[in-house]
N, C-alpha and C positions, 0 to 999 in steps of 0.2 A: 391333773388335780393341783399340782403346784402352781401352774399359771392361773387357774381359776381362783385360787386363794389369793395370789398376788393382785389380781384384778379386783377382787372383793375388798382387799385392804386398801387399794387405791381409792375406791368409791367411799370407803368408810372414813378415810382421812381427808377427803376433798369434799367441799360443799358442792353438791350437784343436784340438779333436778332433771327429770326426763320429760321432754316436751315432744310428743309425737315421735318417739324413738330417738330424738336428738338429745345428747347430754349437754345441759346448760349449767353454768356456775350460778351460785346464789349471790354473786357480786352485784352491787347496786351501781349501775352505769349512768353517768351524767351525759346528756345529749349535747351540751354546749361547754366549751372550754376556750376562754378568751384571754389572750395576753395583750396588754396595753403597753405601748411604747411611746416615748417622746419622739416626734418626727425629726427634731433637730439633732438629738444626740443618740438616738436608737436605744436609749436606756429604758429598761422596764420601769413603769411607774405604777404605783399601787395606792399611794397616799392621796386622800381626797378624791378618789375616783368612785363613781357609782355606775354600775353596769346593769341595765335592765333588758330583759327579753320579753317581747310581746308577741302573742299569737292570738289574733282576734280579740276576744274579751279577757283572755288569760294574760296576766302580767306577773313577772317574777323578778326580784332583785337577785342577781347572781352573787354567790358567796365567794369571798377571797380565800384562796387556799395557800396559806403560808407554806413555804418550802417548794411549791410548784410555781409561784409567781404568776398565778392566773386566777381568773374568776370562773366558777363553774355553776351550772344550773341545768334545768330541764331534766331532772333525774327520772330516767325511765319514761320519758314523755316525748312522743313524736310531735311534730308540728312544723308550721311554717313561721319562723321567728324573724322579727326585726329586732336588731340589737341597737340600743341607744346608750351611749357612754357620755356621762356629764362630769364636769369638774369646774370649780371656780377658776382654776389656772389654765384650762385648756378649752379649745373650741369643742362644741358638742359634736359628736360623731353619730351618724345614723346609718346603719348598714342596709344593703339590699336584703331581700328575703333569703334566709338561711333555712334550708330544708333539713330536718332531722328525721331520718327514716329508721327502720328497724329490721332485724333479721328474726330468726325463729326464737331467739333467747332474749335479746336486749336491743336498746336503741343503738344506732350506729353514731358514735360521737363525731361532732364537727369541731375541729380545732381551728381557731381564728386568731390572727395577729392583726392588731390595728395600730395605726400611727396617729397620734393626736398632735395637732398644731397648738402651740402656746398662744394665749390671748395677746 
């Protein structure tokens, strides 16, 4: 009885959903996480950078996450993405296809690091 109560309290205090018998969190997971660096200095760059993800007709500008120094997007969305990074100070970068899959609960995040060449 004591353990049953403890498990109940764990579920009560943790955001979960049951998906075909699998316990999933209610966390919103982004499928793409892109860090952009200067190819010459290896420093992370965020100012004046635009990161877009395209999957067929779908297009999304990724959001910059202060504190994480990365751009995120494709929230809970699977797909075959091409990432395009543009800036006035750097050469445009276009990725190969990045596949974002999923498991029973969420998308499986793809973490990318790109190096941009200065103009």
